[in-house]
N, C-alpha and C positions, 0 to 999 in steps of 0.2 A: 408566257407561262400559262398553261391551261388551269382554269380554276378547279378545285377539288369539289366533290359532292358535299363535304363538310362546310366549305366556305359558301357554297351555293345556298344550303339550307339555313345556315347561321344568318347570312345576309337577309334572307327572306323573313326569317323569324324576327329579327331586330327591326327591320325597316318597314315590313308590311303587316305581319301577323299581330305583333304586340300592339302597335298604335291603331291599326285598322280593325281587325277582328275582335281583339280582346278589349280595345279601348283603354289600354294601360296608360297610366300617367307618365310624364316625362321622368319623374324620379324612379319609378319602377323600371322603366326602360334602361336608364343609366345604371341602376343596380344590377340588372341582368347582364348588361353589356360588360360591366366590370368583372363579374363572375366568369364570363366566357374568356375575357382577357387573361385572367388569373389562371384559368384551366389551361389555356394555350401556353402560357409561360411555364407551367408545370410540365406539360408534355414536351416542350422544347428542351428545357434544361435538366429535367430529372429523368425523362424517358429517352432523351437524345434523339428526338424525331424532329426534323426541320419543319418549319411552318408550312412550306409549300407541299410537304409530304403527308400532312395530317388529313386522313380520310375517316369516314364514319366507322369503317371496320377496325380501325386502330384504337378506338375508344370503347372499351369493354366496361362491364360492371366493376371488375377488379380495378380498372384504371381510375374510375370515379372514386372508388373507396380509398385507393392510395392517395388521390388528390385531397380528399377530405381529411385524411389522417395527416397529410403533409401540412395543410394550413393550420392544423391544430398544434402540431409539434414544432414546426419551423417558424410559423408566423404568430404562434401563441394565441390563436383564435379561441373564443369560448364556444360552448355547445350551441349557444344561440346564434352566433355568427356562422358556425358550421351549418346549422339548419337553414339559415337564410341562403347560403350558397347552394345547398342541396335543393331548395325550393326553386331556385332559378334554373338549375339543371333539369329538374323534373319538368318544369314548364316547357323547356325546349323539347324534351323527349316525349311529352304528351302531344305536342304539335307534330313531331316527326313520325310518330307511329301511324298517323293518317296520311302524311305526305309521302312517306317512303315505306311501302309495304314490305320490301325485302329486308328492311331493318326492324320490322315489328318485334321479333323475338328479343333482340338485344335491347330494344327500347323498353320493353316490358320488364326485363331483368333489372335495368337501371332504375325504373320506376318503383321496383320492389325494395330499394334501399331505404331503410327506416331512418326517421329523424331520431336524434338523441334526446333523452329526457333533459329538460332544463329546470332549474330551480324556479319555483313560483315566487316571484317577488311581490312584496306587499304594495298596495296602491299608495303612492306618495302624493299626498295632498295637503293643502293648507286649510286651517280653520277659517271661519268667517272673520275672526279678529285678525288672523294672519293676512288675509286678503285686504282688509281695511287698512292695516298698517302699511302694506306694500304700496297701495294706491295713494297713500298720503306722502310718499317720499319725493315724487317729481317736483321740481321747482317750477311753479306755474308762472313765474315772472319771466321765464325764457321760452323761446319758441320750441326748443328741443324738449323742455320739460312738459310743455302742453302736448306735444306730439306723443311723448312716452306715456303720459297718462291716458290718452285716447287709445293708444296701441294696447297697453296692458289690460285696460278696462274692457276693450273689445274682445281680446283673447279669452278672458274670463267669462264675460257676459254671453258670448256666443258659443262657448265650448269648442271653439274651432281648433283644428290642427295648425301648427305653425306654418306649414306650406300653404294652407288655405288662406291664411292671413296675408302671406307674402304675395299671393296671386290676386288679391282683391283690387278692384278698380272702383271708382265712384259710381260707375253705371250699375254695379252689383248691389247698391244700397237703395233702399226705399225708406226715406226718413219722414214721409208724411204718414199720418195714421191710416191703417196700422203699420207700424214700422217692421220691416223685415230685412234680412241680409241673405244674399245668395252665396252659398259656399260650394266650391267645386272640390269634391273629395277624391278618395281613391277610385281608380277606374274611370276618372272624369265624370263621376256621378254628381249631379247637382242636387242641392237641397235648400229649401227656404227655412230659415230659422227666425221665429218671431222675436222682436226686441221690444221691451217696454220703453215708454217715452222717457222715463228718468234714466234709463241706461244709455240713451243716445245724446245726452246734453253735451258732454265733453267732445264727442265725435262731431256733432254739428258745428260747434265752435271751431274745432280744428279744420274742418272742411271749408268753412267760411274764411278763416284766416289765410288759407293757402289757395283760395279761389278754385277749389276742386268741384264746386257746384256749377262752374261754367261748362257749357256743352263741349268746348274744346278739350276739356280735361277728362271727359268720360272714360277714356281708355288708359289714362295714366295710372301709375301705381298709386294706391291709396296711401301707403306709407313708404317714404323714400328717404335717402340720405342727402348729404350736402351736395352731391353731384346729380341729384334728381333721379337716381337709380333706385329701384325697389330694394328694400332691405333684404339681407340674407339671413339664413338660419343663425349663423354665427353672430350677426349684428344684433338680432332680436334677443339671442341668448345673453349677449354682453349687457344689453339694457336691463334684462331681468336680474342678472347677477349683481349689477351695480346697486340696484335698489334693495335687493335681498340682503346684501352685505350691510347696507345702511340700517336696515331694520335690525339685523343681528347685533350691530354695534350697540343698540339700545336695549334689546331684549333677545338673548340667544335662544330662548325657548320657543318663540312664537313662529320661527321659520325653520323648516327642516334643514339639516346639514347639506343634503343634496336636493337641488331643485332644478327643474328644467321647464321649458315652455309647456311641455305636456302636463306638468304638475298643475298648471292653471286649468287645463281641460278636465283633469281628474277632480280638481276641487269643485268645479261647477257641477259635475255629475254627482258627487257626494252630497253637495248642498241641496240639489234638487231632490235627491232621494230622501234625505233627512227632513225635507219639507213635505214629504208625502206624495211627490209626483210619481205617477205610474211609470214603471220601467219601460213600457212601450213608447211613451212620449220621450223619455230620456234617450232611448235608442234612436228615435227619429231626429232628435236635436243633434246628437253626436255623429249621426251618419253611419251607425253600425249596420252591417248587413244582417246580423243575427242577434236575437235577444240574448243569446248565450254569452256573447261578448260583453253585453251591458250588465249581466248578472254578477260580474266580478265586483261591482260596487256594492251590491247587496251582501255578498259574502264578506267583503272587507269592512262593512260598517258596523263596528262594535256597539255604537250608540243605539242603532235600530234593534240589534240583537238584544241588548239589555232591556229596552222598552218592551219588546215582545215577551221576554222572560218575566218581567214584572207583571205584565197583564195576565199571564198564564199561571202565575205563582199561587200555590195553595199552601198555607202554613201547616205542615205536618208535625211540627215540633211540639212537645208537651209544654203547657203553660207554665208549670212549676219548674224552677231550676233545681238540678240535683244539689244536695246539701254541700257537696265538696267544692262547688264552684265559688262558694263564698268563703271557703277555708283554703288559704294558700298552702297549708301544710297537707298536701294530698296523701302523703305516706301515712301520716297520723290517722287520717280519716279511714284509709283502707285497713289499717291495723285494728280498727274497732270491730270489724266483722269476725 
């Protein structure tokens, strides 16, 4: 069977362009691949076109819009998920418009499809007391408890994304002064995050306990399960939920109802902001490309807004109270006029 132009360009996009030219992470490549698979499934079963017959000229702007409507109607996808699927398709057609000039016009038509507006969710974070309570839950008399404490403390202290923690190896840590941790973020971009000595105490003990400071362990996963395999997203989330539920059992108000590993990252950013750390430094610690992304924390921080208002407040109210405020019978007071 002769390969189609669509299969040729998709293969090149996934296997060469994304990892090579774009430097996309494995998670991004998987997400884009899954979108393409979903689009092919739609074309096969909804448009009745066999896989081997799918060519670039059969995928129009209208086809993509129908696909996006289909995933929302049939698969109950949210606007946010729809936008993620569209972003993957846009990425392919941005690549295609330079690789296949004969498809330039249709590529640009597809690129003109707009994202849908999504609800701006509030930043979900824990207070300092909430973080303290969470980190007090692991049982330090057990090996797993000591691992869980080192894991959760590192997620919070470094402000790392969960995938960045999953991908950590002992070689990416520098625990002699000054302590730093190397994190590989989105687009395989590396950044060094400084760590204070007191933040590394449990981590150092964990590393020594599992002999991860040996040269032979340099490229092993820093955090692993009973099979010596690196932890998964689901595994880390399970650990977080277990201890969050333990805190809620004692005090329902101290931990938000919905919490994820990203909540610890949000918490670190908010606490740095509340401590007066410049947004530029917070941006660099979190690995944001743009300061505009980091500004969501400034917009969400009601404490900082209240402090700013208090500093700028000028009392414009009269010193003397109106007579009627001391008389509960307001109607009687009004009738005196």
